C-alpha positions as CSV (number, residue, x, y, z in Angstrom):
1,X,-1.1,3.5,-19.9
2,X,-1.9,4.6,-16.4
3,X,0.6,5.3,-13.6
4,X,0.1,3.7,-10.2
5,X,2.6,4.4,-7.4
6,X,2.2,2.4,-4.3
7,X,4.3,3.1,-1.2
8,X,4.1,0.6,1.6
9,X,5.4,1.5,5.0
10,X,8.0,-1.0,6.5
11,X,8.1,0.2,10.0
12,X,7.9,-2.3,12.8
13,X,4.2,-1.8,13.5
14,X,3.1,-1.8,9.9
15,X,5.2,-4.9,9.4
16,X,3.6,-6.7,12.3
17,X,0.1,-5.5,11.1
18,X,0.5,-7.0,7.6
19,X,2.7,-4.9,5.4
20,X,4.5,-7.9,3.9
21,X,1.2,-9.5,2.8
22,X,0.2,-6.2,1.3
23,X,3.6,-6.0,-0.5
24,X,3.2,-9.4,-2.0
25,X,-0.4,-8.6,-3.1
26,X,0.6,-5.4,-4.9
27,X,3.6,-7.1,-6.5
28,X,1.4,-9.9,-7.8
29,X,-1.0,-7.1,-9.2
30,X,1.7,-6.1,-11.7
31,X,1.3,-9.3,-13.7
32,X,-2.5,-8.7,-14.1
33,X,-1.8,-5.2,-15.7
34,X,1.6,-5.6,-17.4
35,X,0.9,-2.6,-19.8
36,X,0.4,-0.1,-16.9
37,X,3.2,1.6,-15.0
38,X,2.9,0.2,-11.6
39,X,5.6,1.0,-9.1
40,X,5.5,-0.7,-5.7
41,X,8.0,0.6,-3.1
42,X,8.8,-0.2,0.4
43,X,9.3,3.0,2.3
44,X,10.8,3.8,5.8
45,X,8.4,4.2,8.7
46,X,6.2,7.4,8.2
47,X,5.6,7.8,11.9
48,X,1.9,8.5,11.1
49,X,0.6,5.6,13.3
50,X,2.5,7.1,16.4
51,X,0.5,8.7,19.1
52,X,-2.8,7.4,17.9
53,X,-5.2,5.7,20.4
54,X,-5.9,3.0,17.9
55,X,-3.2,1.6,15.5
56,X,-3.3,3.2,12.0
57,X,-0.9,0.4,10.7
58,X,-0.3,-0.7,8.2
59,X,-0.1,2.5,6.2
60,X,-0.1,2.4,2.3
61,X,0.0,5.4,0.0
62,X,-1.5,5.0,-3.5
63,X,-0.8,8.0,-5.8
64,X,-0.3,10.3,-2.9
65,X,-3.4,9.2,-1.2
66,X,-2.8,7.8,2.3
67,X,-4.6,4.6,3.3
68,X,-4.7,3.8,7.0
69,X,-5.5,0.4,8.5
70,X,-4.9,-1.0,4.9
71,X,-6.0,-4.4,4.2
72,X,-5.3,-6.5,1.0
73,X,-9.0,-6.0,0.0
74,X,-8.8,-2.1,0.4
75,X,-5.6,-1.9,-1.4
76,X,-6.7,-4.0,-4.4
77,X,-10.1,-1.9,-4.6
78,X,-8.1,1.3,-4.7
79,X,-5.6,0.0,-7.2
80,X,-8.5,-1.1,-9.6
81,X,-10.2,2.2,-9.1
82,X,-7.1,4.1,-10.2
83,X,-6.4,1.9,-13.2
84,X,-10.0,2.1,-14.5
């Protein structure tokens, strides 16, 4: 059994840039790997996208590794990599 911790920023910018879609995809992933310990959490704004010239949102952290400009495809690929 492997552990997978996913934190999805729910700040305004991240939400506008697709955090809700990322949350839904990550939650649905739990049914594919029911034997693994997959924890999906919504976290308060991390402030990491502030002050950048280009938006870094949405921000997702998977097992303490930050992912900027997260897309469903990038997040799913990283989750598969961790669970292999």
